[in-house]
Steps between C-alpha positions, in 0.01 A plus 500: 500500500649839403593722792254769382211253526573401859296633789670725758492219757697263275817365668749429224746318725229254605424430135869432437523268798208293369662494157812347656290219650324441166833474318533147641290230334509135399747575220714728718500361856848640570628835373814705536490861606563611142217281368254644750608854417457433128161327538361780716670788314681606817853610569720237666511711815120522520455130425751416771313707760168333416648151503682548829187649659299198385774277639485679835123442503542131420351505149829451314805281560841558348824306491689819422455477123159353424172610653195276548154552647428318825178316591403802710386670178201264507366704792425783259259287299363304792358813660275534195400135475439462873213748492359388166234234549432417134789249458397327822142471378599384153770246585281205603291549187815508286617178663167331426509627141852372442403160643212487252680608183859401585632830362649803673278785617577848633328803648628836373425866562573810297787723613566793268530352153601154627322205650653363820461142621364503856408129531605199295455123500738344246510151356791502259722771358381600151682832453867583464445759776434364848171642632460566871295734717621848403578418136391775262407508129359775279123478547409527132706187418321268743154347522463599865609855420249529217202393711586779744579760234179421312292621795673835541323816383546557127706816552745314722529217249591754233762661722657161573503398134666829411795434730523121464819347362359305207820336385448131411608233745410223254373484144145485643513809721234763431706808415244764407277708725205428270544124535531522878200733522290252304621212715417683823150568368463128427626411847255740662216356294577131562636523855829316448830537315714248317857593411657259253881506502526881501720529808705188437499232230329185622299674774122527488294648781139576580385746767182621668449818707446490876232735637442620853169554678443826316555338160837669456768306312786475749711220353510215251562125515661304220583148394825469304573200279757378250377548143626156405259335744196727465354661190331839526167324450564247778597784733157658443309171501672307780669753728288816487195342672716392796658846515161674495377277781811567712475876454129488582595344834761772560245769412252343742755510782581862421131589521501364855827658614444836334693682226861396465748765592604693191795311363691794362484823309361402165278214615181481299223724623129456468356651187 
């Protein structure tokens, strides 16, 4: 965000400290001081101060050359999940669904322009990327993201399409705003989304929106399968009915417990 667009209360140093934490990921679990400085666009001196402060607080460990995050970083995400009842409500229903269909299922919410996995029951690994709670993908590339996006107000959909990165991930990826707009209309009309090898070759997924007591779409649940084992037609015919039944049970529980806490800025709002 450009400096001119920031509010007067904005603390730039806090933003930079968070950027240092985010520089570490599955592909870069250990980084040198220079690598952190380069990834965060900081001077070496500034990067060093942030890293040593994080080390003093217990969030970073260093052997003198390489820096790594410590398990204490999990506290930052746990504070969110601990007060968020939706994953707790959904998990037993996901487990029952996975037992029925013998395929992986996940619950995701919208965070900015990404979907974030907040509950997951896997069976076998079908993607090159390991998916765990906290994994993020661009919402427009995923079935679970599309069922949430489809229920946003039209003006918000247009704003998201205007800023979406529509570069292809596979030969099947929808890469035009018009194609995505039409697909979101179809999803809204039919109540489910199927994404066929757009995010990764060999991966098909189907998703259904989760609604709270007020009818607001607060999340989505998917079933992900290997394309070699399940055709797009069999996904709709054999898996979608089980998914709809599981989400109906989640919706029923949410009607009893009350509206789920808003998952994030950018979560679908009632139209």
